[in-house]
N, C-alpha and C positions, 0 to 999 in steps of 0.2 A: 916453481909450481905452475902448471898450465892454467891459463885463464879459462873459466867456464864460459861456453858460448850460450848466449841467451837470445831468444826471439821474443819481441814484444809486438803484438799486433794491435792495431788501433792506437798507435803510439802518439798520434797528434791530439787525442782527446784529453779530457781533464785528468783521468786516472793515468793514462799513458805517459803524459809529460812528467807528472809527479813521480811515477815509478822509475822512469829512465833516469831522472835526476838523482833519486836515492840509490839506485843500483850503481851509478857512477861514483857517488860518494863512498859507498861501501868498498868499491874496488875489487879487482879479481875477476871481472866479467868483460867479455867481448860482446857488446850489445848490437844486435841487428834489429832493425825496426821495420814495420810495415804499416801502411795506411793508404787511403785513397789519395792523400795529398802529400806534398813534400814536407819534410820535418820543419817545424817552426824554429825560430832562432833560439828558443829556450832549451832545445835539446840537440840542435844541429851538430854542435861540436863534440857531443858526448857519444855519438853512435859511430860504430865502425862502418856500417853500411845501412842504407835505407832502400826499401823496395816499394815504389809507389804503384798503386793500381788496385783493382778489385781482387781481394784476397782469394775468392773462390777460383779465379783463373790464374792466380800467381802462386798457389801452393806448390805446384810442380817445380817451381824455381828452387824451393827449399830442400828438395830431396838430396841435393849434394852437400848440404850443410851438416855439421856435426853438433847439433844442439844438445846441450845438457838440460836446459830448462826452457819451457815455453810458457809465456804469459799471454793467454788469448783474450784480449780485451775488445777486439773489434765487434761491433754489434749495431743493429738498428734498434733504437730505444723505443720505449712503450708507446708514447703518443704517435710517433711516426709509423710504428709498426701497425697500429690500428687503422691507419689510412691506406697503407700499402702492405697488405698482409702477405701476399705471395713473395714480394721482394724481401720482406722481413724474414720469412721462412728460408729463403735462399741464402741470405747473409748469415742469419743466426744459426741455422741448423746445418746447411750444406758447408758453410765455412768452417764450423766447428768439427764436423765429421771428417772433412778433408784433412784438417790438421791432426785429428786423433789417429786417422789412418797412417799419416806420415810418421807420427811419433811411435805408433805401434810397430810399423814396419822397421824403423831404424832400431828400436829396442830389441825386437825379435831377431833381426839379421845380425846385429853386432853384439847381442847379449849384454846390452848396456842399459842401465836405468835412465829413463828420460822423465823428468818431472813436468807435469802439465797442470798449471795453475789456472783455474777458471773462475771469473767473477760472476756468480749467479746473483739472484736478486730476491727481495721480498715479493716481487711480482709473481714468484713461483707459488705463492699462497693465494687462496681465494676463499673469502668468507661470504656467505650468502646474504647477509643483512647487517644493518647497523647494530641491531640487538645482539646478533651472534658475535659481531666484532667486539662489542663491549664485554660480553661474557667470556670471550676467548682470552682476553688479556694478552700476556706474553706467550706466543705460541712456540712449540717445539718443532724441530726439523720434520718430524713425521706427521704433523697435524695440518689439516686444511690444505693438502697438496692438490687443490682443485682450481688452478688459475683461471681468471676471467678474461685474460687478454692474450693476443697472439704472442707478444713478448714473453709473458709468463709461461705460456705453453712451450715456447722455444727453449727457455732456460731450464725448465723442469725436464724436458726431453733430453737436452744436452747433458744434464747431470746423469741421467740414466745411460746415455751413450758413453760417458766417461767411465762409469762403473763397468759397463760391458767390456770396453776395450782394455781396461786395466786388469780385469779379473777373469772374464769369461771368453775373451777372444781366442779362437782356436779350440775352445771347449776342452781344455785339459781336464782330466779326471780330478774331481774335488779332493780325493784322498791323496793326490800327489802333492798338493799344497806347494806349488813352485813359487819361488820369489817373484814378486811383481816387478816387471821390467818397465812397463808404462805405469807411472805413478801419478794418478789423477787425483787432484785435490780441489775442492770448490768451496767458495765462501758466498753465503747469501747476504749481500750487502743491503743495508737500509738506504734511505736517501742520502747521497753524498754531497757535501758542500765544500767547495774550494774557495779560499780567500784570494787566490791569484789568477783565476780565470773567470770569465763571465758566464753566468748561467746560459745553457744552450737550449732552453725550451723544454726541458724534461718535465715529466708529470709531477715530480716532487720539488721542482724549482721555485714554487711560489714563495717559499720562505726567503731564500737569498734574493729573489727578484724584488721583494718588498724593500729590503735594505738598500739595494743598489738604486732603486727609484727614489727612495727617501733621501739618500745622500746627495742625489742630483737635484732635489727639489721638484721632482716630477710626480704627478699623481699615479697611483697604481690601483688597478682593480684585480683583486685576488679571485682566481677562478674556482676556488673550493670554499665550502662553508667555514665559518669561524670555528666550529667545533671539530673540524676534521683533524684527526690525530694519527700520526705515523712516527716511526723511528727514524732518526737522523744520525749522521756521523761526520766529523771533520775529516777532510781529505788526508791529513797526516796519519790519522788512525787507520784509515783504509789501507794506505801504503804499508804502514807498520804491520797490519794483519797479514797482508800478502807475503811480506818478507819473513815474518815470524813463522807462518805456516810452511813456507818454502824450506826453512832450515830444520824443521822438526823431523827426527828420524822416523821412518815409516812404521817401525814396530810400536811406536807410541800412539799411533792413530788407530782408532777402532772404526772410523767412518770415513767416507769420502766427501761429505757435504756438511758444512758447519754454519750455524748462525753466528753473527757477531752483532753486538748492540753497544750503544753509547748513551743516547738520551732520546726521549720521545716528547714531542711538543705538538700543541694544536696550532692551527693557523692564527688564531687570535693571540696566542702567546708570542708568536713571531711578530705580529702587528704591534703588540705592547712593547717588545724590545726595540722595534723600529721607532716608535713614538718617543720612547725614553731617550734614545740616542739622537733623534732628529725631531724635536718638538715642532708640531705644526705639519708633520708629514701627512699627506692626503692619501690614505689607504682605505679603500672601500671593497665591497664584495660584489662580484658579478659572476654568478655560478655558471660554469660550463658543464652541462649535464654529462657529456661523454667523459670528460676528464674527472669530474666528481665521482662518477661511477667506478672508474679505474681505482682511484685512491680509496674509495669506500670498501673495495674488495681486499685491500691489503690490511694486515693486522695492525693494531695500535702499537704493538711492540713485539719483540721476539725474545725467546729464552736462549741465551748463549752459554748455558752451563756446560755443555759438552766442550766447547772451545776453551773455556776457563779451566776446566779440569785437565783436558788432554794436552793442550799446548800453551797453558798459562796465559791465555788471552786476557788483556785488560786494557780498556781505552785510556788514553791520556787526557781526553777532553770530555768533561761533563758539560751541561748547557752553559753554566756561568763561565767556565774557563774557555769554552768555545767562543762565546760572544766577546768577552772582555779582553782576552789575551791573544786571540787568533783572528777572528773574522772582522770585528769592528776596527781594530787598528789598521788593517790593510785597506778596508773600505774608505776610511778617512784619508789615508795616504793617497789612494788612487784618485780621489776627487778633490784633493787639496783642502780638506776640511779639518777642523780641530774641535775638541770637546771642551 
């Protein structure tokens, strides 16, 4: 049986490394990766080929490849995107559009399905006030699609681009109902936390940053309020969701964009977990208004009923299982600590 050829962009990031490792474990895939940087040791031996450089200018390199599946993870994240908005648009939108055009071209020319998996984000939502956020509770995919950040705008627009290229590109008559050749599927991820890579300064990284600082005996000033609450997820569940959605037959899916959820915590609940694991940890609050404003615009939680019904989504890690069996053991091991 022929190996399926897979492209993973942004492969050097937290999600990328974990995804490449799991694809390799599954077997049956020839993995091609792309990133600004050379592949780290964690995945170097697992990939058939790596293309280093700016994706926007490297996409033309991939027109000669026969990809069955594309995981487009490369992105300029929320905090950085607010500082360099034009560059974020170039990376997040132009890079995505170039890849979608490539996938659409190949699927149209060779009459072959190409799956395109896109990690969207809770940043695609935007609630106008703390009061509205509390009233909204767990939001559905169609609610509050009014992002307050460049990153969120980019993600929401790219979701629409994926829908366009998979369903309307070429403007086929709707009555024809042709089979989709470019098969675009997106997941709106909550804040993702990996036990094996260091936080990279993301807007939702205050939780894991607390634990890393506490384990090292370093003081930490949290940049959001104690009552700030958003949805989080363990990295293994994020990878599980991508691979699960990848394998679902198209006819079982009614939508192109799905929420997934695991557990929602306040910053103070993270602080309490850190103090419980590392008594005496020095964790205070020093609010960064810009970053606080970004997190305040995200919902407290999301409604993932569609994913649970249509592709049997269910996380493996709730909050207790995440801390006790996944995150804390690896933190302790990393810093030579014991409980």
